[in-house]
N, C-alpha and C positions, 0 to 999 in steps of 0.2 A: 679378306677376299670378298668382293662384291659379286654375287651370283644370283641371277633370277631365273627360275624355271620357266620354260616356254612350252612345255608339253601341254597338249590340249586333248581332252577326251570328250566325245559327244556321241549321241546315238543318231543314226541315219533317219529314224522316224521323226526326229525333231526338225529336219531340214525340209522346207517346202519344195514341192515340185511343180511342174506345169507342163504344158504341151511341148512336145518335141518338134523337130523340123519336118516331120512326116505325119500325115493323118494316121492315127492308130498308135502313135508313140507318145509316151510321157517321159519326162527327163527331170532328174534332180542333180544339181551340182552339189555334191557332198562336201567337197573341200577344194579351195583354190579361188574363191571369190567371196564377196560380201562379208557375212559374219564369220566365215572360216577362211581367212586369208592364209596364203602360204608364200614361200619364197619363189617357187617356180613349178609346182606340181598341181595338176587339176585332176580330180577324180569325180566321175559322174556315174549315175545309175540310170540306165534306160530300160524301159519296159515296152513291149510291143503286143498288141492284140493279134490273135490268129489272122492269117491271110493278109498281113500288112506287107507292102512293098516299099522299101526305101530305095529309091532309084539310084542308079550308078552315079557316084560322086567321089570327090577327092577333097583333101584338106591340105593347107600349106604347112602343116606340121605332122609328124608321124603320130599314129594312133595305135594303141594296143587295147584290144577288147578281150575280156574274160567272160565267157558264158556261164552264168550262174544256174540257169534252168531254161528248159524249152528246147526248141528244135528249129533250125533255119538252114537255108542254103545261101551261101555267100558266093557271089560271082565276081571275077576280076575283069579288068579292061579287055582281056582277050575272050571272055565268055566262059572261062574255066569255072567249074562248079565245085564247091567244097561243102560237105555236110558238116554242120556244127551242132553241138549239144552241150549239156552241162560238162564243164571241165575243158572245153575247147578254148584255145587262144588264137586270136586273129591279129596279125601284125600288118598294118598298112603304112608303108613308108610315105613320107611327104611327097606331094605332087601327083601328077596324072598317072604315073606308073603304079601308084598305090591305090588307084580308084577301086571302089568296091560297091556292091549292091547287096541288100539283105532281102531275101524272100522268106518271110516268117511262116512256118508251117503250123506251129502251135504257139501259144503264148511264149514269149521270149523275155528273159531278164539278163542283162549283162552289165559289167563294169566297163567304163570308158576311161582309159588312163592316158593323160597327156603330160608331156614334160614342159608345160608352160601354164601359167595362169593368165596369160594375155588373151583376152576375149577375141581380139582381131586375128589371132593365129589359129583359132578354132573354127574359122569360117568353113562353110561347106559349099563347094562348087558342083552343081549338077552337070552331068555329061549327057548330051544327046547321042544315043548309040549309033544313029545313022550318020550324022555329020561330024561327030566327035567334038562339037563345040561345047565349051564349058560356060556356065552362067551362074549368076547369083542374083536374086531379086534385090532391088534397092532397099526394100523393107528389111530384109535379112542382113544386108550389108550395114545398114545403120544400126540394127540391133546388135551386131557383132563389133561395133565400134570401128568400122572400116571406112569412115568418111574421109579420113586423112591419115597419112602415115609419116613418121619422122624420116628425114633424109638419112641415107646410109653413108653420105659423104662427109 
């Protein structure tokens, strides 16, 4: 029998991080890209400084967040507010109905779980609360490999 182990073990402190999409946020892609490829799962770690606001936004894929530490208020597209702290889970379905905003009260650390390792599915579209127009900067679109998409036909 020809069998090759594919299990990988590594430590998160060995994974480089960088700035997140919002001022006051840092982000590490722990697994799902680069040196830690996966079949279809991406896990990231986001940290926020106190008083950070990540504006109302949505993603084209569902997201699950697990709060490791800190305290924040999460708002949905209707303006409903949810207090989150260590142990809280936040599920945001794909699309505008899963739009959410983070108002960080104190330092916040969370895991960001996605059922894809495709960078272009992790794009973030900001929503203007008054007009409900969604947008993404060209720079972010290019960074997320969203310049072209394969046809679905």
